[in-house]
Each structure stands twice: as C-alpha cells, then as structure tokens.
Legacy VTK file of the C-alpha trace (Angstrom):
# vtk DataFile Version 3.0
C-alpha trace
ASCII
DATASET POLYDATA
POINTS 316 float
-139.878 61.525 -5.494
-143.577 61.397 -4.675
-145.470 63.893 -2.554
-145.241 63.295 1.181
-147.990 63.586 3.757
-145.302 64.360 6.372
-144.919 68.086 5.697
-142.873 68.649 8.867
-140.033 66.340 7.830
-140.344 67.599 4.262
-139.656 71.130 5.560
-136.402 69.836 7.072
-135.421 68.226 3.748
-136.346 71.361 1.806
-134.133 73.427 4.092
-131.219 71.024 3.549
-131.752 71.332 -0.203
-131.856 75.128 -0.012
-128.616 75.271 1.994
-126.824 73.044 -0.519
-128.073 75.159 -3.442
-127.846 78.662 -1.948
-125.663 78.490 1.164
-122.531 80.561 1.580
-119.211 78.708 1.627
-117.673 79.256 5.049
-114.636 77.970 6.939
-115.360 76.394 10.319
-113.739 75.330 13.570
-113.236 71.730 12.415
-111.487 72.621 9.145
-114.089 70.726 7.113
-115.925 73.702 5.594
-119.661 74.268 5.317
-122.410 75.770 3.219
-124.438 77.986 5.518
-127.592 80.088 5.816
-128.426 82.319 8.756
-131.789 82.216 10.544
-133.966 80.335 8.038
-137.689 79.838 8.751
-138.463 77.886 11.908
-139.104 74.167 11.840
-142.285 73.183 13.714
-143.362 69.755 14.919
-146.743 68.736 16.342
-146.215 66.577 19.437
-149.867 65.778 20.119
-151.273 62.242 20.122
-147.901 60.782 21.185
-146.287 61.852 17.894
-142.485 61.710 18.087
-140.557 63.598 15.357
-137.895 60.981 14.704
-136.898 61.512 11.079
-137.884 58.709 8.738
-135.756 59.473 5.660
-132.859 57.894 7.540
-132.745 55.896 10.744
-132.049 58.162 13.735
-130.117 56.735 16.685
-133.018 56.837 19.155
-131.076 54.905 21.808
-128.500 57.697 21.747
-131.175 60.409 21.917
-132.757 58.907 25.038
-129.549 58.042 26.896
-127.980 61.445 26.184
-131.067 63.313 27.370
-131.249 61.295 30.596
-127.525 62.056 31.052
-128.268 65.787 30.671
-131.160 65.545 33.133
-128.873 63.841 35.642
-126.476 66.793 35.340
-123.638 64.500 34.305
-120.608 65.678 32.326
-118.771 62.344 32.159
-118.776 61.060 28.562
-117.572 57.624 29.680
-120.977 56.982 31.306
-122.584 57.315 27.871
-119.884 55.235 26.177
-120.596 52.404 28.615
-124.173 52.345 27.291
-122.999 52.174 23.679
-123.528 55.883 23.015
-120.186 57.179 21.787
-121.236 60.573 20.375
-119.148 62.535 22.915
-116.002 60.398 22.738
-114.239 62.672 20.248
-114.736 65.775 22.386
-113.700 63.904 25.524
-110.582 62.259 24.091
-107.167 62.899 25.610
-105.966 64.455 22.352
-108.942 66.843 22.106
-108.798 67.933 25.740
-105.054 68.532 25.463
-105.631 70.631 22.338
-107.782 72.943 24.496
-105.137 73.152 27.202
-107.188 70.996 29.580
-104.233 68.765 30.463
-105.366 68.120 34.040
-108.826 67.007 32.975
-109.253 63.236 32.904
-110.331 61.630 29.647
-114.093 61.789 29.224
-114.523 64.819 31.520
-116.247 67.342 29.250
-116.388 70.190 31.754
-119.537 72.182 32.623
-121.537 71.312 29.494
-125.323 71.023 29.075
-126.342 68.925 32.065
-124.241 70.956 34.492
-125.758 74.215 33.235
-129.304 72.805 33.389
-128.975 71.571 36.981
-126.131 73.615 38.582
-125.900 76.921 36.693
-123.391 79.235 38.388
-121.753 76.578 40.567
-117.959 76.339 40.456
-116.940 73.392 38.272
-114.131 71.175 39.524
-114.442 67.859 37.702
-117.048 65.370 36.542
-116.688 63.241 39.689
-117.581 65.980 42.181
-121.000 65.924 43.870
-122.742 69.217 43.068
-125.963 68.493 44.967
-127.578 71.728 46.095
-125.040 73.899 44.282
-125.876 76.476 41.638
-129.292 77.114 40.110
-131.330 74.064 39.143
-132.955 75.552 36.037
-134.769 72.368 35.081
-136.406 72.094 38.516
-137.315 75.780 38.299
-138.982 75.249 34.908
-141.086 72.444 36.350
-141.987 74.465 39.460
-143.156 77.405 37.338
-145.210 75.162 35.077
-146.980 73.773 38.139
-147.485 77.051 40.021
-147.515 79.842 37.417
-147.913 78.372 33.915
-148.636 81.796 32.370
-145.137 82.962 33.343
-143.108 84.404 30.453
-139.840 83.382 32.091
-140.104 79.596 31.897
-136.648 79.377 30.383
-133.587 77.139 30.563
-130.225 78.326 29.233
-126.946 76.500 28.687
-125.154 79.692 27.561
-122.751 80.639 30.361
-119.684 82.498 28.965
-117.578 82.417 32.171
-117.617 78.610 31.959
-116.606 78.390 28.276
-112.857 77.945 28.961
-113.690 74.861 31.049
-115.968 73.266 28.422
-114.861 70.744 25.823
-117.435 72.396 23.548
-119.640 75.459 24.141
-123.345 74.645 23.745
-124.897 74.523 20.271
-128.503 74.255 21.503
-128.360 77.092 23.946
-131.770 78.300 25.092
-135.274 76.906 25.379
-138.551 78.456 26.510
-141.727 76.661 27.503
-145.249 77.908 26.880
-148.566 76.538 28.126
-151.685 76.792 25.997
-155.060 76.441 27.715
-157.518 75.023 25.158
-161.236 75.564 25.578
-164.017 73.104 24.966
-166.541 73.986 22.274
-169.418 76.240 23.386
-172.513 74.480 24.707
-174.812 73.933 21.702
-177.911 74.930 23.716
-176.696 77.980 25.618
-173.820 79.135 23.426
-171.777 79.656 26.589
-168.260 78.351 26.963
-168.331 75.046 28.786
-165.912 74.411 31.620
-162.892 72.841 29.970
-162.103 69.176 30.467
-159.014 69.322 28.286
-155.511 69.341 29.717
-153.232 72.331 29.089
-150.744 71.830 26.263
-147.011 72.298 26.754
-144.873 73.610 23.892
-141.119 74.171 23.687
-139.199 76.725 21.629
-135.469 76.064 21.129
-132.867 78.511 19.875
-129.845 76.717 18.440
-126.836 78.854 17.509
-124.986 76.224 15.458
-127.025 73.730 13.470
-125.389 70.747 11.755
-128.255 69.741 9.485
-126.877 66.345 8.549
-126.053 64.819 11.928
-126.928 67.180 14.754
-130.322 68.673 13.932
-132.253 65.371 13.560
-130.858 64.384 16.973
-131.714 67.778 18.515
-135.293 67.694 17.210
-135.891 64.296 18.792
-134.128 65.244 22.041
-136.127 68.410 22.757
-139.360 66.738 21.680
-138.619 64.012 24.231
-137.722 66.554 26.914
-141.062 68.281 26.302
-142.895 64.968 26.636
-141.073 64.127 29.866
-141.807 67.497 31.457
-145.433 67.363 30.259
-145.865 64.033 32.037
-144.413 65.365 35.293
-146.661 68.461 35.287
-149.758 66.566 34.038
-150.132 68.324 30.693
-150.537 67.239 27.101
-147.971 68.135 24.462
-148.365 70.968 21.981
-145.493 71.758 19.611
-141.725 71.728 19.390
-140.529 74.840 17.544
-136.923 74.959 16.345
-135.272 78.343 15.704
-131.951 77.980 13.917
-129.024 80.423 13.773
-125.972 79.416 11.698
-127.671 76.617 9.793
-125.129 74.604 7.835
-124.276 71.513 5.868
-120.733 70.184 6.108
-119.187 69.828 2.661
-118.495 66.133 3.244
-122.198 65.562 4.086
-123.603 66.954 0.826
-123.636 63.680 -1.119
-125.276 61.778 1.737
-127.872 64.496 2.266
-128.734 64.553 -1.423
-129.540 60.859 -1.141
-131.737 61.584 1.870
-133.470 64.525 0.163
-134.604 62.190 -2.632
-136.480 59.994 -0.167
-140.169 60.572 0.566
-140.834 61.075 4.293
-143.054 58.555 6.034
-145.265 59.161 9.050
-143.512 59.872 12.335
-143.582 57.138 14.982
-145.278 57.275 18.367
-143.475 57.541 21.699
-145.223 56.559 24.904
-144.281 56.026 28.520
-144.916 52.420 29.498
-148.263 52.096 31.234
-146.903 50.293 34.284
-144.464 53.164 34.941
-146.710 56.189 34.437
-147.934 56.406 38.031
-144.443 55.781 39.411
-142.811 58.697 37.605
-143.482 61.732 39.789
-140.248 63.659 39.179
-138.087 64.439 36.140
-135.344 62.438 37.892
-137.468 59.274 37.994
-137.212 58.522 34.278
-135.214 55.523 33.059
-134.265 54.423 29.571
-136.617 51.446 29.796
-139.627 53.702 30.445
-139.981 54.748 26.804
-141.577 52.797 23.989
-141.260 53.851 20.343
-143.767 52.253 17.985
-144.573 52.393 14.271
-141.082 53.613 13.355
-140.474 52.626 9.752
-137.433 54.586 8.559
-135.321 54.210 5.463
-131.874 52.659 6.018
-129.168 54.644 7.833
-126.992 57.096 5.899
-123.451 57.419 7.184
-122.042 60.887 7.777
-118.746 61.693 9.454
-118.908 63.668 12.709
-116.608 66.693 12.654
-114.813 67.316 15.962
LINES 1 317
316 0 1 2 3 4 5 6 7 8 9 10 11 12 13 14 15 16 17 18 19 20 21 22 23 24 25 26 27 28 29 30 31 32 33 34 35 36 37 38 39 40 41 42 43 44 45 46 47 48 49 50 51 52 53 54 55 56 57 58 59 60 61 62 63 64 65 66 67 68 69 70 71 72 73 74 75 76 77 78 79 80 81 82 83 84 85 86 87 88 89 90 91 92 93 94 95 96 97 98 99 100 101 102 103 104 105 106 107 108 109 110 111 112 113 114 115 116 117 118 119 120 121 122 123 124 125 126 127 128 129 130 131 132 133 134 135 136 137 138 139 140 141 142 143 144 145 146 147 148 149 150 151 152 153 154 155 156 157 158 159 160 161 162 163 164 165 166 167 168 169 170 171 172 173 174 175 176 177 178 179 180 181 182 183 184 185 186 187 188 189 190 191 192 193 194 195 196 197 198 199 200 201 202 203 204 205 206 207 208 209 210 211 212 213 214 215 216 217 218 219 220 221 222 223 224 225 226 227 228 229 230 231 232 233 234 235 236 237 238 239 240 241 242 243 244 245 246 247 248 249 250 251 252 253 254 255 256 257 258 259 260 261 262 263 264 265 266 267 268 269 270 271 272 273 274 275 276 277 278 279 280 281 282 283 284 285 286 287 288 289 290 291 292 293 294 295 296 297 298 299 300 301 302 303 304 305 306 307 308 309 310 311 312 313 314 315
C-alpha cells in the first residue's frame, strides 16, 4: 500500500483497522456480533470547492444516498417509494416479517413508522401511518434550521434531532444518526496591504455540520452517512447562500460486523484516491429557492474514480 494524499479517507480506513485489531467482541441486536470501540476520534471532511466525501476505496451507492436524503427531506416514511426508485436499503426493516416481529401487525408493509424524515419535519406530531398528510403538524426542525441560518447564524441552537423516545415503539428502527448541529464561520479577507486595516469581507460565510451517531456500522452504514450529511450540508448551504465548511462526524458505538472483517481488510489495503466533486446543475441553481425544491436530477457528481464495489451483507 502506497501513501495516500487523501488523509480524510485514510483516517476512516485507519479507524476500521484499529477496530478490527483492538475492538471488543460484543453481541448485537442482529445476532451477527461485532468488534466495537466507543467514541474514537472524530472524522473530519473538508467540503469546500465542491468536494464530496464519497469514499473511493470502494464504490459507494451515490444514487441511494441522494434518493434517501430527498426522501428524508420530504418527511416520508414509506420504504416502497425508495424501492420504486431502485433503492432497496430499507426493504428489510419494512418487510412484513420484520414489522410483525416488532408487534406492528397493523402496519402495512413498507411503513417504517416515525423514522428520520418524520422527526425532521413533524417532530412531536402523532404518527398514524405513512399515508397520512402531516402538513402543518409537529415541529418542522429542518425549516427551523434554515430560518435560523438566515436570520441568526450565530445561534448556538441550530440543531436537528431524530431522537424522540416516545415514538420508538412505533419505529421499525430507532435512529442511528441522531443529532446534528450547524455552525456558520464568517471568514475575513486579508488586511489591506497599505493600511493594515481589515478590509470589508467579500467572502461568503461557511456552513459546517457536526453529526453525532450513536451506532456506527463502519462497513456499510458510515460511508453512506458521511456522504448523506455532506450532501445535506451542501443543499442547506445553497438555500441560505453560503459556502461549505466541514462535515464533522462524532461516533459513539463504532463497530465492525464480524462478517464484514474480510471485506474491510481488502478495502483497508487499497490506497484512497481524491474525492469527487458534487455540484448543482447550473440551469437549476436559480430555481432552487427552498430545501423542498431539490430533485434527484439536480446533482452532478464528477471525477469519481473509485475501486470496484466490495459486497457486505446488511444485518437487519
């Protein structure tokens, strides 16, 4: 393995390697078993200059990342809407067998309950089913985040949480990525070379996102989560007319499933390449005024040159 110039992805690989070598053997909900570390050092990703942290040491399912995030933003909890687009990552948790195992016998197949999107857009509303119209019900946390960024960007409460314990019995799966906070940095131009005084800035503010994730599946989930919250940051930054700063990932129970170890060891031996770029198509930029205006076709990923995919089984 040669040295990589992509230190951010290398930090992810190094953490995977450390978990495999030093992690504690632990039982888990799925019965698969894991090796686990608690609260390792944060992973940090620079989002400036259109950089998109889509891992390169294996191909990441970017179509799934984008469609799932737009599904969250819509507030949807119907897994069948994702399946129709070829994104089947929620099918296991929405299956008849899985829902019945949770005692959710009256829930139709594909109805995941009040998971991420519902909490983002309708926190506190009473959940009935995935077909109900919840317009105007509950707290729209995502809209509140955007409002604060526009009107009070120094606010220390620009936060969105999916952690809502009273709703857990209704969920197919409690949230793994539970809490994110946004922070705006106001860069200054260099001092005037003649006067030494600070020039009036012409630079846009920079938006950063910090995520706390309680349960971190390093093989399958974390690469997806990194890309998803980086994309969310880019979408919000566009809507509030800011540049992007960083995505910072704080991990709780950080684990490798035992049946992922061999695949991850193959990935660890690969040298990371440069991250791709993600841009919003030029002809759509002026048309997207709201977070709800985004469509799948609006995004363009370029210069993505990953290694081949590595198959890992999803534990349900």
